[in-house]
C-alpha positions as CSV (number, residue, x, y, z in Angstrom):
1,M,143.2,93.0,119.5
2,A,144.6,96.2,117.8
3,M,143.0,99.5,117.9
4,A,141.0,100.6,114.9
5,T,142.5,103.5,113.1
6,K,140.5,106.3,111.6
7,L,140.5,105.9,107.9
8,K,139.9,108.6,105.2
9,I,138.5,105.9,102.9
10,K,134.9,104.9,103.1
11,K,132.6,102.3,101.4
12,G,131.6,103.5,97.9
13,D,134.7,105.6,97.3
14,R,136.6,105.4,94.0
15,V,140.2,104.4,94.7
16,I,143.4,103.7,92.7
17,V,146.0,101.1,93.7
18,I,149.4,102.8,94.0
19,S,151.6,99.8,94.7
20,G,151.7,96.1,94.4
21,R,150.8,93.7,91.5
22,D,147.5,95.5,90.8
23,R,149.2,99.0,90.6
24,G,147.2,101.4,88.4
25,K,143.9,99.6,88.7
26,T,140.9,101.6,89.9
27,G,137.7,100.3,91.6
28,E,135.0,101.0,94.1
29,V,135.5,100.2,97.8
30,L,133.1,97.4,98.8
31,R,134.1,97.0,102.4
32,V,136.3,98.8,105.0
33,M,138.1,96.9,107.8
34,P,139.5,99.6,110.1
35,V,140.8,97.1,112.7
36,E,143.1,95.4,110.2
37,S,143.6,98.7,108.2
38,R,142.4,97.0,105.0
39,V,139.9,97.6,102.3
40,L,138.1,95.4,99.8
41,V,138.2,97.0,96.3
42,Q,136.1,95.7,93.4
43,G,138.2,93.9,90.8
44,V,141.5,94.3,92.6
45,N,143.7,91.7,94.3
46,M,141.7,88.8,92.9
47,I,142.3,85.4,94.3
48,K,141.0,81.9,93.4
49,R,138.9,80.1,96.0
50,H,138.2,76.4,95.7
51,T,134.7,76.0,97.0
52,K,132.8,72.9,97.9
53,Q,129.3,72.3,96.4
54,R,126.5,73.2,98.7
55,P,122.7,72.9,98.3
56,G,121.7,75.8,95.9
57,E,125.3,76.7,95.2
58,T,127.7,75.2,92.6
59,G,131.2,74.3,93.6
60,G,134.4,74.9,91.7
61,I,137.1,77.6,91.5
62,V,135.7,81.0,92.3
63,D,137.4,84.3,91.7
64,K,137.0,86.8,94.5
65,E,138.6,89.9,95.9
66,A,141.0,89.8,98.8
67,P,141.5,92.7,101.2
68,I,144.3,95.2,100.3
69,H,146.2,97.4,102.8
70,V,144.9,101.0,103.0
71,S,148.4,102.4,102.5
72,N,148.4,100.8,99.0
73,V,145.3,102.7,97.7
74,A,144.6,106.4,97.2
75,H,141.5,108.4,96.4
76,V,140.8,109.1,92.7
77,D,140.5,112.9,92.0
78,P,136.9,113.5,90.6
79,K,138.4,116.1,88.1
80,D,141.3,114.3,86.4
81,G,141.1,110.6,87.6
82,K,144.6,110.7,89.2
83,A,145.6,109.7,92.7
84,T,145.1,112.4,95.4
85,R,145.4,112.9,99.1
86,V,142.3,113.8,101.2
87,G,141.7,116.7,103.5
88,F,138.8,117.9,105.6
89,K,137.1,121.3,105.6
90,V,133.9,122.7,107.2
91,L,131.3,124.1,104.8
92,E,128.5,126.6,105.7
93,G,126.1,125.1,108.2
94,N,129.0,123.3,110.1
95,R,129.1,120.4,107.6
96,K,132.4,118.7,107.6
97,V,133.4,117.2,104.2
98,R,136.3,115.5,102.6
99,F,138.0,117.1,99.6
100,A,140.6,116.2,97.1
101,K,143.8,118.1,97.8
102,R,144.9,117.9,94.2
103,S,141.9,119.9,92.7
104,G,140.0,121.1,95.8
105,E,136.9,119.3,94.7
106,V,134.6,118.0,97.4
107,I,134.5,114.1,97.6
108,D,131.5,113.7,99.9
109,R,128.1,114.0,98.3
């Protein structure tokens, strides 16, 4: 199995798709898969799943998100809503945070 790479994207981040058929769409990261270098983004890369009916669950064709490669998404700058790269800096009290390189705004809450 491949080594998990350290990703700068975390669950709950706002990202924008920068390439592929969903280019330009923004959404929240629902799940991060570091081993596969993929993320699951809300409302992006939608696929149709044909599901069988189960007790307590209706069958039919269900729309759901499929994972998208990390290289195809970028953080959304909190100031202007455009794609930005991410850097790290240490604040007072030795707290390491992520910041948007475009505006300098801190991403971590």
